[in-house]
C-alpha positions as CSV (number, residue, x, y, z in Angstrom):
1,X,-49.6,24.5,-25.0
2,X,-48.9,25.9,-28.5
3,X,-51.0,28.6,-29.9
4,X,-51.3,29.7,-33.5
5,X,-50.9,33.5,-34.0
6,X,-53.6,33.3,-36.7
7,X,-56.0,31.8,-34.1
8,X,-55.1,34.5,-31.5
9,X,-55.6,37.3,-34.1
10,X,-58.9,35.8,-35.1
11,X,-60.0,35.7,-31.5
12,X,-59.1,39.4,-31.0
13,X,-60.9,40.3,-34.3
14,X,-64.1,38.5,-33.3
15,X,-64.0,40.1,-29.8
16,X,-63.5,43.5,-31.3
17,X,-66.3,43.0,-33.9
18,X,-68.7,41.1,-31.6
19,X,-69.4,38.9,-34.6
20,X,-67.8,35.8,-36.0
21,X,-68.4,36.6,-39.7
22,X,-67.0,40.1,-39.4
23,X,-64.1,38.9,-37.3
24,X,-63.3,36.3,-39.9
25,X,-63.4,38.9,-42.7
26,X,-60.8,41.0,-40.8
27,X,-58.5,37.9,-40.9
28,X,-59.4,37.0,-44.5
29,X,-61.0,33.7,-43.5
30,X,-64.3,32.1,-44.4
31,X,-66.8,32.1,-41.6
32,X,-66.9,28.3,-41.5
33,X,-63.1,28.2,-41.2
34,X,-63.1,30.8,-38.5
35,X,-65.8,28.9,-36.5
36,X,-63.7,25.7,-36.7
37,X,-60.6,27.5,-35.5
38,X,-62.4,29.2,-32.7
39,X,-63.9,25.8,-31.6
40,X,-60.5,24.2,-31.6
41,X,-59.0,27.1,-29.6
42,X,-61.7,26.7,-27.0
43,X,-61.1,23.0,-26.8
44,X,-57.4,23.5,-26.3
45,X,-58.1,26.0,-23.5
46,X,-60.8,23.9,-22.0
47,X,-63.0,27.0,-21.6
48,X,-65.6,28.8,-23.7
49,X,-64.4,32.2,-24.9
50,X,-67.7,33.6,-26.2
51,X,-71.4,33.3,-25.4
52,X,-73.3,32.9,-28.7
53,X,-76.2,35.4,-29.0
54,X,-78.8,35.9,-31.8
55,X,-76.9,38.8,-33.4
56,X,-73.3,38.0,-32.5
57,X,-71.1,36.9,-29.7
58,X,-70.2,38.2,-26.3
59,X,-67.0,37.5,-24.3
60,X,-67.2,35.2,-21.3
61,X,-65.1,35.9,-18.2
62,X,-62.5,33.5,-19.6
63,X,-62.7,35.4,-22.9
64,X,-62.0,38.7,-21.2
65,X,-58.9,37.3,-19.5
66,X,-57.8,35.8,-22.8
67,X,-58.3,39.1,-24.6
68,X,-56.1,41.0,-22.1
69,X,-53.3,38.5,-22.6
70,X,-53.6,38.5,-26.4
71,X,-53.4,42.3,-26.5
72,X,-50.2,42.1,-24.4
73,X,-48.8,39.4,-26.6
74,X,-49.3,41.4,-29.8
75,X,-48.0,44.6,-28.2
76,X,-44.8,42.7,-27.3
77,X,-44.5,41.3,-30.8
78,X,-44.9,44.8,-32.3
79,X,-42.3,46.1,-29.9
80,X,-40.0,43.3,-30.9
81,X,-40.4,44.3,-34.5
82,X,-39.7,47.9,-33.8
83,X,-36.6,47.0,-31.8
84,X,-35.3,44.7,-34.5
85,X,-36.0,47.0,-37.5
86,X,-32.9,49.2,-36.9
87,X,-30.6,46.1,-37.1
88,X,-32.0,45.4,-40.6
89,X,-31.1,49.0,-41.5
90,X,-27.5,48.7,-40.5
91,X,-27.5,49.1,-36.7
92,X,-24.4,47.6,-35.4
93,X,-24.8,47.7,-31.6
94,X,-27.2,48.5,-28.8
95,X,-26.4,50.0,-25.4
96,X,-28.8,50.3,-22.4
97,X,-28.3,53.4,-20.2
98,X,-30.3,54.2,-17.1
99,X,-29.9,57.6,-15.5
100,X,-31.6,59.8,-12.9
101,X,-33.7,62.9,-13.8
102,X,-30.9,65.3,-13.0
103,X,-28.4,63.8,-15.5
104,X,-31.0,63.5,-18.2
105,X,-32.1,67.1,-17.8
106,X,-28.6,68.5,-17.7
107,X,-25.4,66.8,-18.8
108,X,-26.5,63.8,-20.8
109,X,-27.9,65.5,-24.0
110,X,-24.5,67.0,-24.8
111,X,-22.6,63.9,-24.0
112,X,-24.9,61.7,-26.1
113,X,-24.6,64.2,-29.0
114,X,-20.9,63.8,-29.0
115,X,-21.1,60.0,-28.8
116,X,-23.5,59.7,-31.7
117,X,-21.3,61.9,-33.9
118,X,-18.5,59.3,-33.4
119,X,-20.9,56.2,-33.5
120,X,-23.9,57.0,-35.7
121,X,-24.9,53.4,-36.1
122,X,-25.3,52.6,-32.4
123,X,-28.6,52.7,-30.7
124,X,-28.9,53.8,-27.1
125,X,-31.9,53.0,-25.0
126,X,-32.1,55.6,-22.2
127,X,-34.5,55.2,-19.3
128,X,-35.1,57.5,-16.4
129,X,-35.0,55.8,-13.0
130,X,-34.4,56.4,-9.3
131,X,-30.7,56.0,-8.4
132,X,-31.4,53.0,-6.2
133,X,-33.3,51.3,-9.0
134,X,-30.5,52.0,-11.4
135,X,-27.9,50.4,-9.1
136,X,-30.1,47.2,-9.0
137,X,-30.6,47.2,-12.8
138,X,-26.9,47.5,-13.5
139,X,-26.1,44.8,-11.0
140,X,-28.7,42.4,-12.6
141,X,-27.5,43.2,-16.1
142,X,-30.7,44.9,-17.2
143,X,-28.7,48.1,-17.9
144,X,-25.1,48.3,-19.3
145,X,-24.3,51.7,-17.7
146,X,-26.0,53.7,-14.9
147,X,-25.7,57.4,-13.9
148,X,-26.7,57.9,-10.3
149,X,-26.5,60.2,-7.3
150,X,-25.0,57.5,-4.9
151,X,-22.5,58.0,-2.1
152,X,-22.1,54.4,-1.1
153,X,-20.2,51.5,-2.8
154,X,-21.4,48.1,-4.1
155,X,-19.4,44.9,-4.2
156,X,-20.5,44.1,-7.8
157,X,-20.1,47.6,-9.2
158,X,-17.4,50.1,-10.1
159,X,-18.2,53.8,-9.7
160,X,-16.5,56.7,-11.6
161,X,-17.0,60.4,-11.2
162,X,-19.3,62.1,-13.7
163,X,-20.3,65.6,-12.6
164,X,-20.6,67.7,-9.5
165,X,-23.9,69.5,-9.0
166,X,-25.8,71.2,-6.2
167,X,-29.4,71.6,-5.2
168,X,-30.4,75.2,-5.0
169,X,-33.6,77.1,-4.0
170,X,-35.3,79.1,-6.7
171,X,-37.8,81.7,-5.6
172,X,-39.8,84.6,-7.1
173,X,-37.7,87.7,-7.7
174,X,-39.8,89.7,-5.2
175,X,-40.1,88.7,-1.6
176,X,-36.7,87.1,-0.9
177,X,-34.4,90.1,-1.5
178,X,-32.8,89.8,1.9
179,X,-31.8,86.1,1.6
180,X,-28.8,84.6,0.0
181,X,-29.3,81.1,1.4
182,X,-32.1,79.2,3.0
183,X,-32.2,76.1,5.3
184,X,-34.5,73.3,4.2
185,X,-36.7,73.8,7.2
186,X,-37.3,77.4,6.2
187,X,-38.2,76.3,2.7
188,X,-41.0,74.1,4.2
189,X,-42.8,77.3,5.3
190,X,-43.6,78.1,1.6
191,X,-45.6,76.3,-1.1
192,X,-43.6,74.2,-3.5
193,X,-43.5,73.7,-7.2
194,X,-42.1,70.2,-8.0
195,X,-41.8,67.4,-10.5
196,X,-44.4,64.7,-10.2
197,X,-44.6,62.1,-7.4
198,X,-42.3,59.2,-8.0
199,X,-39.5,61.3,-9.6
200,X,-36.1,61.1,-7.8
201,X,-36.1,64.7,-6.5
202,X,-39.7,64.6,-5.3
203,X,-39.1,61.3,-3.5
204,X,-35.9,62.6,-1.9
205,X,-37.3,65.9,-0.7
206,X,-40.5,64.3,0.6
207,X,-38.4,61.9,2.6
208,X,-36.3,64.7,4.1
209,X,-39.4,66.6,5.1
210,X,-40.8,63.5,6.7
211,X,-37.6,63.1,8.7
212,X,-38.3,66.6,10.2
213,X,-41.9,65.6,11.0
214,X,-43.2,67.9,8.2
215,X,-44.6,67.7,4.7
216,X,-44.0,69.5,1.5
217,X,-46.8,72.0,0.8
218,X,-47.1,70.8,-2.8
219,X,-49.0,73.5,-4.6
220,X,-48.3,72.4,-8.2
221,X,-46.6,69.3,-9.8
222,X,-45.4,69.5,-13.4
223,X,-43.4,67.4,-15.8
224,X,-40.3,69.4,-16.5
225,X,-37.8,71.7,-14.8
226,X,-38.5,74.4,-17.3
227,X,-42.1,74.4,-16.2
228,X,-41.0,74.7,-12.6
229,X,-38.9,77.8,-13.4
230,X,-41.8,79.5,-15.2
231,X,-44.2,78.9,-12.4
232,X,-41.7,80.1,-9.8
233,X,-41.2,83.3,-11.8
234,X,-45.0,83.7,-11.8
235,X,-45.0,83.8,-8.0
236,X,-46.8,80.4,-7.5
237,X,-44.2,79.1,-5.1
238,X,-40.6,78.1,-4.6
239,X,-38.7,75.1,-5.7
240,X,-35.5,73.1,-5.0
241,X,-33.8,72.0,-8.2
242,X,-30.3,71.0,-9.4
243,X,-28.3,74.0,-10.4
244,X,-27.3,72.3,-13.6
245,X,-30.9,72.3,-15.0
246,X,-31.5,76.0,-14.6
247,X,-32.2,77.8,-17.8
248,X,-32.5,81.2,-16.1
249,X,-30.0,83.0,-14.0
250,X,-30.3,84.9,-10.8
251,X,-32.2,88.1,-11.5
252,X,-33.7,86.8,-14.7
253,X,-37.2,86.7,-13.3
254,X,-36.2,84.6,-10.2
255,X,-33.8,84.4,-7.3
256,X,-31.3,81.5,-7.0
257,X,-30.4,80.9,-3.4
258,X,-27.9,78.5,-1.9
259,X,-29.5,75.6,0.0
260,X,-27.7,75.7,3.3
261,X,-27.5,71.9,3.9
262,X,-24.6,69.5,3.6
263,X,-26.7,67.1,1.5
264,X,-27.3,69.8,-1.1
265,X,-24.0,68.9,-2.8
266,X,-24.8,66.2,-5.4
267,X,-22.2,63.9,-6.7
268,X,-23.2,62.2,-10.0
269,X,-21.4,59.0,-10.7
270,X,-21.3,56.5,-13.5
271,X,-21.6,52.8,-12.5
272,X,-20.9,49.6,-14.4
273,X,-20.5,46.0,-13.4
274,X,-17.2,45.2,-11.9
275,X,-16.6,42.6,-14.6
276,X,-16.1,45.2,-17.3
277,X,-15.4,42.6,-19.9
278,X,-19.1,42.0,-20.2
279,X,-19.6,45.5,-21.8
280,X,-19.7,45.6,-25.6
281,X,-17.2,47.7,-27.4
282,X,-19.7,50.4,-28.0
283,X,-20.8,50.4,-24.4
284,X,-17.2,50.8,-23.4
285,X,-16.9,53.7,-25.9
286,X,-20.0,55.4,-24.3
287,X,-18.5,54.9,-20.8
288,X,-15.3,56.5,-21.9
289,X,-17.2,59.4,-23.4
290,X,-19.2,60.0,-20.2
291,X,-16.1,59.9,-18.0
292,X,-14.1,62.0,-20.3
293,X,-16.8,64.7,-20.2
294,X,-16.8,64.8,-16.4
295,X,-16.4,68.3,-14.9
296,X,-17.0,70.2,-11.7
297,X,-19.5,73.1,-11.8
């Protein structure tokens, strides 16, 4: 089936106005022309979209379904326009980068700043995902480059070192003066401050707690590591976070304790498809920048 965008816009306008005449006016059409277009659209679909009433029209069930699809179509078209606009203004390339929350909150801002200084006309789409999802996205070609916490290998991907990090326990300054390190099981005896459900670190810690037959006592969930630090300083609970995201130091309103677990060491790695020739020149330049900035903390 072929659909005219004018007809779809007219349908949405009539649905929003609840009236054919007012909907036609929104699309700069005469009521008679709008009625004919609507009739032809319904004949094409083989279903009535509106119930005619004395003072207007009301969507049928088919009309409600049609309206949902039309809104998605127009949203996608608008996004297409937004994505293409930079090319009309001189954009020369586009790179898609997926990274986990740790990399985005710590190392990536500096690295991207350096990259954009050298390549100001390049656009980078950065999306935060779980490491497992990033590996799949890079493998399928939905992302050019991924930054993950991933210990294994993959037959279709090449991994390069990015940064070394570690999970640490942050606690209120008072109450933990005798501790320099904590086991994860001991942490579970205290209320937690954490990022929201579905984030990489929340999912990971919840899984570890479940493996011990326990649950995180999740007192507060927030949207940023900075908010976690502030709430820990207030005494609301403790948190386990990557050392690299800390804005405060030990003694600056909180305690930073070592997490006495082998899995606390976090190895951030950059992954790309094994067939590196599929990367654009600017994607290769970004990859080179990320690997050049690798360091151990």
